[in-house]
LUMNU-916067 format. One record per residue (C-alpha): residue in three letters; x, y, z; residue number from 1. Coordinates in steps of 0.05 Angstrom, whole numbers, m for minus. Example, Ala and Ser with C-alpha at 12.3 -4.5 7.8 and 13.67 -1.06 7.14 Angstrom:
NODE ALA 246 m90 156 1
NODE SER 273 m21 143 2
END
This chain:
NODE MET m1588 m584 68 1
NODE THR m1569 m521 106 2
NODE ARG m1605 m500 168 3
NODE PRO m1638 m451 217 4
NODE SER m1640 m402 275 5
NODE PHE m1688 m357 319 6
NODE SER m1705 m316 318 7
NODE GLN m1686 m326 317 8
NODE CYS m1611 m351 344 9
NODE VAL m1594 m420 370 10
NODE LEU m1532 m459 383 11
NODE ALA m1496 m514 347 12
NODE ALA m1477 m543 415 13
NODE SER m1550 m559 428 14
NODE LEU m1552 m607 369 15
NODE PHE m1481 m628 355 16
NODE GLY m1443 m621 420 17
NODE SER m1401 m560 403 18
NODE ALA m1403 m498 447 19
NODE ALA m1387 m455 386 20
NODE ALA m1440 m408 363 21
NODE VAL m1496 m408 311 22
NODE GLY m1554 m366 293 23
NODE CYS m1592 m325 241 24
NODE SER m1647 m320 188 25
NODE GLU m1664 m310 113 26
NODE THR m1690 m270 53 27
NODE PRO m1706 m269 m21 28
NODE SER m1674 m221 m69 29
NODE ASP m1709 m156 m55 30
NODE PRO m1758 m134 m1 31
NODE ALA m1803 m109 m57 32
NODE ASP m1811 m181 m79 33
NODE HIS m1852 m198 m17 34
NODE GLY m1921 m205 m47 35
NODE GLU m1980 m250 m37 36
NODE ALA m1976 m311 m82 37
NODE ASP m2034 m343 m117 38
NODE VAL m2060 m405 m81 39
NODE SER m2061 m468 m123 40
NODE ALA m2129 m487 m147 41
NODE ALA m2118 m562 m142 42
NODE GLU m2107 m602 m79 43
NODE THR m2037 m631 m75 44
NODE THR m1994 m675 m30 45
NODE ARG m1931 m634 m47 46
NODE PHE m1908 m592 12 47
NODE ASP m1897 m517 8 48
NODE THR m1869 m468 60 49
NODE ILE m1936 m462 96 50
NODE ASP m1934 m536 112 51
NODE ALA m1865 m532 145 52
NODE ALA m1876 m468 184 53
NODE MET m1940 m434 208 54
NODE LEU m1966 m382 256 55
NODE PHE m2026 m395 301 56
NODE PRO m2082 m344 309 57
NODE LEU m2078 m305 375 58
NODE ASP m2133 m340 414 59
NODE ALA m2104 m357 482 60
NODE ALA m2160 m405 500 61
NODE HIS m2143 m449 440 62
NODE MET m2067 m446 440 63
NODE VAL m2014 m493 467 64
NODE GLN m1986 m472 534 65
NODE LEU m1915 m480 560 66
NODE GLY m1938 m529 614 67
NODE ASP m1994 m577 633 68
NODE ASN m2023 m589 564 69
NODE ALA m2075 m643 570 70
NODE VAL m2066 m705 526 71
NODE THR m2095 m774 529 72
NODE GLY m2066 m807 591 73
NODE GLY m2034 m746 623 74
NODE LYS m2004 m678 610 75
NODE VAL m1946 m651 568 76
NODE THR m1899 m596 589 77
NODE LEU m1857 m562 535 78
NODE LEU m1817 m516 581 79
NODE SER m1822 m524 656 80
NODE LYS m1833 m467 704 81
NODE ALA m1762 m475 729 82
NODE GLN m1734 m473 658 83
NODE PHE m1776 m412 644 84
NODE GLY m1744 m377 703 85
NODE GLN m1675 m395 675 86
NODE ALA m1695 m371 605 87
NODE SER m1716 m303 632 88
NODE ARG m1646 m294 660 89
NODE LEU m1608 m306 595 90
NODE THR m1603 m234 573 91
NODE GLU m1571 m169 596 92
NODE HIS m1603 m141 660 93
NODE ALA m1621 m212 678 94
NODE GLU m1654 m201 745 95
NODE GLU m1692 m139 723 96
NODE VAL m1717 m177 661 97
NODE ALA m1737 m238 703 98
NODE ALA m1775 m194 752 99
NODE ALA m1813 m159 695 100
NODE ALA m1825 m220 652 101
NODE PRO m1899 m236 638 102
NODE PRO m1923 m294 681 103
NODE TYR m1908 m365 658 104
NODE GLU m1982 m381 652 105
NODE SER m1993 m326 600 106
NODE TRP m1944 m355 549 107
NODE ARG m1970 m392 488 108
NODE ILE m1940 m425 427 109
NODE VAL m1950 m376 370 110
NODE ALA m1909 m410 316 111
NODE PHE m1889 m480 294 112
NODE ARG m1831 m500 249 113
NODE PHE m1808 m570 228 114
NODE ASP m1738 m585 203 115
NODE PRO m1725 m658 187 116
NODE CYS m1652 m646 170 117
NODE ALA m1615 m597 214 118
NODE THR m1541 m607 196 119
NODE SER m1475 m592 229 120
NODE THR m1440 m562 168 121
NODE PRO m1464 m535 101 122
NODE SER m1443 m597 64 123
NODE ALA m1459 m648 118 124
NODE THR m1505 m708 107 125
NODE ASP m1517 m721 181 126
NODE CYS m1587 m698 200 127
NODE LYS m1620 m682 265 128
NODE THR m1696 m679 264 129
NODE THR m1719 m616 301 130
NODE LEU m1783 m581 320 131
NODE ARG m1778 m507 333 132
NODE LEU m1831 m470 372 133
NODE VAL m1838 m396 385 134
NODE ALA m1872 m375 450 135
NODE GLN m1898 m306 469 136
NODE PRO m1942 m280 525 137
NODE VAL m2013 m272 497 138
NODE SER m2070 m230 524 139
NODE LYS m2135 m202 497 140
NODE THR m2097 m144 464 141
NODE GLY m2047 m188 428 142
NODE ALA m1977 m214 440 143
NODE ASP m1925 m177 482 144
NODE ASP m1858 m160 451 145
NODE ASP m1821 m216 487 146
NODE ALA m1806 m284 456 147
NODE LEU m1774 m351 469 148
NODE HIS m1748 m397 414 149
NODE LEU m1751 m471 436 150
NODE ILE m1712 m523 398 151
NODE TYR m1728 m597 406 152
NODE THR m1684 m653 377 153
NODE LEU m1722 m717 362 154
NODE PRO m1704 m791 357 155
NODE ALA m1689 m824 290 156
NODE GLY m1750 m841 250 157
NODE GLU m1793 m783 276 158
NODE ASP m1778 m744 212 159
NODE VAL m1821 m791 171 160
NODE ALA m1874 m795 225 161
NODE ILE m1882 m720 229 162
NODE ALA m1881 m711 154 163
NODE THR m1936 m764 149 164
NODE GLU m1977 m730 203 165
NODE LEU m1969 m662 170 166
NODE ALA m1989 m692 103 167
NODE ALA m2053 m720 134 168
NODE ALA m2068 m651 164 169
NODE LYS m2055 m619 97 170
NODE ALA m2103 m667 62 171
NODE SER m2159 m654 111 172
NODE CYS m2147 m579 107 173
NODE GLN m2151 m579 31 174
NODE LYS m2215 m619 34 175
NODE THR m2245 m566 80 176
NODE LEU m2222 m509 35 177
NODE LYS m2240 m547 m28 178
NODE LYS m2174 m523 m59 179
NODE GLY m2099 m530 m50 180
NODE THR m2057 m490 m1 181
NODE ASN m1992 m487 m39 182
NODE GLY m1970 m416 m56 183
NODE THR m2000 m388 8 184
NODE PRO m1956 m333 38 185
NODE LEU m1919 m355 100 186
NODE GLY m1959 m334 162 187
NODE ILE m2023 m359 192 188
NODE HIS m2042 m425 158 189
NODE PRO m2105 m417 115 190
NODE CYS m2141 m471 154 191
NODE LEU m2124 m436 219 192
NODE ALA m2152 m371 191 193
NODE LEU m2222 m402 183 194
NODE PRO m2279 m390 232 195
NODE GLU m2272 m430 296 196
NODE ALA m2321 m485 277 197
NODE LYS m2282 m500 213 198
NODE ARG m2211 m492 239 199
NODE LYS m2214 m531 304 200
NODE ASP m2202 m600 273 201
NODE PHE m2140 m578 234 202
NODE ARG m2114 m540 295 203
NODE ALA m2124 m603 337 204
NODE GLN m2081 m643 287 205
NODE ILE m2024 m593 290 206
NODE HIS m2028 m587 366 207
NODE ALA m2026 m663 370 208
NODE ILE m1962 m664 329 209
NODE ILE m1930 m614 376 210
NODE LEU m1951 m649 440 211
NODE LYS m1933 m718 413 212
NODE HIS m1863 m701 389 213
NODE ALA m1840 m641 430 214
NODE ALA m1833 m649 505 215
NODE GLU m1790 m623 561 216
NODE ASP m1742 m683 557 217
NODE LYS m1728 m669 483 218
NODE LEU m1713 m595 493 219
NODE ALA m1643 m581 466 220
NODE ALA m1636 m505 464 221
NODE VAL m1672 m441 483 222
NODE SER m1661 m371 457 223
NODE ALA m1693 m311 490 224
NODE MET m1711 m240 470 225
NODE PHE m1739 m192 523 226
NODE THR m1753 m118 521 227
NODE LEU m1770 m95 592 228
NODE GLY m1835 m68 564 229
NODE ALA m1801 m14 522 230
NODE GLN m1792 m7 447 231
NODE ASP m1720 18 447 232
NODE ASN m1679 m42 472 233
NODE TRP m1684 m114 453 234
NODE PHE m1642 m162 494 235
NODE PHE m1620 m229 465 236
NODE GLY m1592 m290 501 237
NODE ALA m1580 m363 485 238
NODE SER m1574 m430 521 239
NODE ILE m1566 m504 512 240
NODE VAL m1602 m555 555 241
NODE ARG m1563 m605 597 242
NODE GLY m1596 m650 649 243
NODE GLY m1660 m611 643 244
NODE LYS m1626 m544 660 245
NODE LEU m1613 m485 614 246
NODE ILE m1538 m472 609 247
NODE GLN m1523 m402 583 248
NODE VAL m1476 m399 523 249
NODE PRO m1451 m339 484 250
NODE VAL m1497 m310 432 251
NODE PRO m1474 m330 362 252
NODE ALA m1416 m290 333 253
NODE LEU m1391 m265 400 254
NODE VAL m1341 m323 405 255
NODE ASP m1270 m310 381 256
NODE PRO m1260 m358 321 257
NODE LYS m1189 m374 342 258
NODE SER m1195 m386 417 259
NODE GLY m1267 m410 419 260
NODE ASP m1279 m363 478 261
NODE PRO m1321 m300 483 262
NODE ALA m1283 m241 455 263
NODE HIS m1296 m205 521 264
NODE PRO m1315 m235 588 265
NODE GLU m1381 m197 587 266
NODE ALA m1396 m216 514 267
NODE ILE m1448 m269 529 268
NODE HIS m1512 m235 507 269
NODE GLN m1527 m182 455 270
NODE THR m1572 m120 453 271
NODE PHE m1604 m82 396 272
NODE SER m1620 m10 413 273
NODE ASP m1659 43 377 274
NODE SER m1669 110 411 275
NODE SER m1708 141 354 276
NODE PRO m1781 161 366 277
NODE VAL m1825 100 355 278
NODE PHE m1884 137 325 279
NODE ASN m1846 188 282 280
NODE PRO m1837 156 214 281
NODE THR m1794 214 189 282
NODE ALA m1742 211 244 283
NODE PRO m1680 172 225 284
NODE ARG m1674 106 262 285
NODE ASN m1615 105 308 286
NODE GLY m1603 29 310 287
NODE SER m1542 m2 342 288
NODE MET m1519 m68 370 289
NODE ALA m1473 m85 427 290
NODE PRO m1427 m120 429 291
NODE LEU m1407 m125 356 292
NODE PRO m1389 m194 328 293
NODE ALA m1320 m218 349 294
NODE ASN m1297 m236 279 295
NODE PRO m1290 m174 235 296
NODE ALA m1290 m218 173 297
NODE SER m1360 m246 187 298
NODE ASP m1421 m221 149 299
NODE GLN m1447 m160 186 300
NODE LEU m1497 m106 170 301
NODE GLY m1447 m53 190 302
NODE VAL m1466 18 173 303
NODE ILE m1536 3 146 304
NODE ILE m1564 m17 213 305
NODE ASN m1564 57 231 306
NODE GLU m1607 102 187 307
NODE ARG m1571 165 210 308
NODE ASN m1505 137 184 309
NODE VAL m1538 115 119 310
NODE ARG m1565 186 108 311
NODE VAL m1496 216 119 312
NODE SER m1464 167 70 313
NODE LEU m1517 177 16 314
NODE SER m1519 253 23 315
NODE SER m1445 263 14 316
NODE LYS m1420 290 m53 317
NODE PRO m1411 242 m87 318
NODE PRO m1449 190 m45 319
NODE SER m1404 144 m5 320
NODE LEU m1429 75 m27 321
NODE ASP m1376 23 m9 322
NODE ALA m1397 11 63 323
NODE ILE m1471 12 44 324
NODE LYS m1460 m38 m12 325
NODE ALA m1421 m83 36 326
NODE GLY m1479 m82 86 327
NODE VAL m1532 m95 33 328
NODE ARG m1493 m153 4 329
NODE ALA m1481 m181 75 330
NODE SER m1556 m177 90 331
NODE LEU m1571 m220 29 332
NODE ARG m1518 m271 47 333
NODE ILE m1544 m274 119 334
NODE GLU m1613 m288 93 335
NODE ASN m1590 m343 46 336
NODE PRO m1591 m411 80 337
NODE LYS m1549 m439 23 338
NODE LEU m1493 m392 42 339
NODE HIS m1499 m391 117 340
NODE ASP m1510 m454 157 341
NODE VAL m1527 m426 224 342
NODE LEU m1513 m493 259 343
NODE SER m1441 m496 235 344
NODE PRO m1390 m479 289 345
NODE ASN m1350 m442 236 346
NODE ASP m1409 m402 210 347
NODE SER m1432 m351 261 348
NODE VAL m1478 m293 249 349
NODE SER m1502 m252 308 350
NODE CYS m1574 m251 331 351
NODE VAL m1582 m177 315 352
NODE ASP m1550 m182 246 353
NODE CYS m1596 m240 231 354
NODE HIS m1661 m208 255 355
NODE MET m1649 m139 225 356
NODE THR m1631 m153 152 357
NODE GLY m1697 m128 122 358
NODE ARG m1701 m68 167 359
NODE ALA m1628 m50 152 360
NODE ARG m1641 m53 77 361
NODE SER m1702 m9 85 362
NODE ASN m1656 43 118 363
NODE VAL m1622 46 51 364
NODE ALA m1683 41 5 365
NODE LYS m1721 98 38 366
NODE ASN m1662 147 33 367
NODE LEU m1636 136 m37 368
NODE PRO m1618 199 m76 369
NODE ALA m1660 217 m136 370
NODE GLY m1645 172 m195 371
NODE MET m1612 117 m153 372
NODE THR m1645 49 m142 373
NODE MET m1628 m11 m98 374
NODE ASP m1600 m44 m161 375
NODE ALA m1537 m2 m148 376
NODE PHE m1521 m50 m91 377
NODE ASP m1526 m116 m130 378
NODE LEU m1588 m151 m103 379
NODE LYS m1578 m213 m145 380
NODE THR m1509 m244 m134 381
NODE ASP m1520 m269 m62 382
NODE ALA m1596 m272 m61 383
NODE PHE m1632 m337 m43 384
NODE VAL m1665 m374 m101 385
NODE ALA m1721 m418 m76 386
NODE PRO m1727 m490 m100 387
NODE ALA m1777 m502 m156 388
NODE GLN m1850 m503 m136 389
NODE THR m1839 m469 m68 390
NODE THR m1858 m399 m49 391
NODE THR m1822 m349 m5 392
NODE ALA m1880 m299 m5 393
NODE VAL m1902 m268 60 394
NODE PRO m1969 m237 79 395
NODE THR m1997 m171 54 396
NODE VAL m1965 m111 89 397
NODE CYS m2010 m75 139 398
NODE GLY m2043 m9 119 399
NODE PRO m2032 55 158 400
NODE THR m2084 36 211 401
NODE PRO m2089 m40 218 402
NODE LYS m2154 m66 247 403
NODE PRO m2151 m99 315 404
NODE GLY m2135 m172 304 405
NODE GLU m2119 m163 230 406
NODE ALA m2067 m214 209 407
NODE CYS m2024 m169 166 408
NODE LEU m1949 m162 161 409
NODE LEU m1915 m103 195 410
NODE PRO m1871 m68 143 411
NODE GLU m1796 m72 151 412
NODE ASP m1790 3 160 413
NODE VAL m1830 2 225 414
NODE ASN m1783 15 283 415
NODE TYR m1803 m44 326 416
NODE VAL m1801 m101 275 417
NODE VAL m1748 m143 309 418
NODE LYS m1776 m213 318 419
NODE ALA m1765 m265 263 420
NODE PHE m1830 m305 262 421
NODE ALA m1880 m282 313 422
NODE TYR m1927 m225 331 423
NODE HIS m1922 m152 351 424
NODE GLY m1989 m139 384 425
NODE SER m2038 m171 335 426
NODE GLN m1996 m160 273 427
NODE ILE m1948 m211 242 428
NODE THR m1873 m205 237 429
NODE VAL m1837 m251 188 430
NODE ILE m1765 m241 166 431
NODE PRO m1750 m268 96 432
NODE ARG m1699 m319 120 433
NODE VAL m1753 m357 156 434
NODE ALA m1790 m365 90 435
NODE ASN m1726 m385 55 436
NODE GLU m1710 m438 107 437
NODE ALA m1782 m464 103 438
NODE ALA m1776 m469 27 439
NODE LEU m1714 m513 34 440
NODE VAL m1749 m556 86 441
NODE ALA m1810 m565 41 442
NODE ASP m1766 m585 m17 443
NODE PHE m1728 m635 27 444
NODE ILE m1793 m666 51 445
NODE ASN m1819 m672 m21 446
NODE ARG m1755 m705 m45 447
NODE LYS m1736 m749 14 448
NODE LEU m1796 m763 60 449
NODE LEU m1861 m764 21 450
NODE PRO m1881 m827 m18 451
NODE LYS m1862 m823 m90 452
END
């Protein structure tokens, strides 16, 4: 089974001992396919994507913290204060970012993902059981636009234990709902979306899984994304954990495939920039990344990451389509976990390329000449096809004026949709690759871990 990334981005070295890169995320065939699926009427033990990955409601008083989480017999720390300080220095402008980072005590776990079989190569049979947690600073107004992706590798046997515990939580949830949860769009779990009195028991079960299986001593890798409070630069950095300390490593795809070293001495972290007006939907988005991936043969979004360039290509007579088609096809391959194993040392996709696939495609879709459709760019050949009886649907897209606290999905053509599986303010961000990865995980659990 092929495997994951951050936001998110992460490193193969954290799991398999190689310092070579990793990192990216996934998507179904066409952004227009993202719809809300019908929820199964019958209760079921079969896992779906919502059982392998879920967002928590933004309620700071009832969320897991980075440190000092009370459990029977003591406290559990997921990321120590010292490690947090190291994580805040993984990106460009390290000291400035660290000084401006929201305080350690304000960070909460906003998302949970379980992968019982993270592998070292696309065809590998060796599995590492991992828990992946996304943390953001949370306040009364929502979540800030900073995020950490925490990867924990677990001892043998914990895959079955976690699957069993999640199955018990699923059963109790369905009993509360009086219906099944399969087919639910990936986002806030339906039993976490209930009123407090009805959701607290299910939430306690999921929190118990996190605090039982993920702890500071199992932390293997941390990826970071910080913004310095603006909505025009997003700074990415990555690390592995050795001896309890975060050791910075190059962001995926910045390593020269021949030498194994960064292509440039400064090419350790990566930045996505967009200088276009945030609140002007008609202004072309001026997206760019720096540095570019080291291997020109790797899948890259290329020209379609910048809407200005897309407009120039599409408005020429005749339209210049080759570079756009290459970018669209690359976006679908990046989103397809069957084609890109982000934990393979030989399969590197950059953080920015990974996070921006949907937005980059929307740069094309919203500027097509009259009479042209996205079908001109072949949306089928490289698109992910989900296993039978799994859904890759994501939540309903927000309206023009989302209500405070409304758990709707920010559309991909919004300038500041950069995170993979998290929040922007009180609205959800989910890139399709996350749903695709969760579909593969759910299928693996159904075939390999659940009782027949």
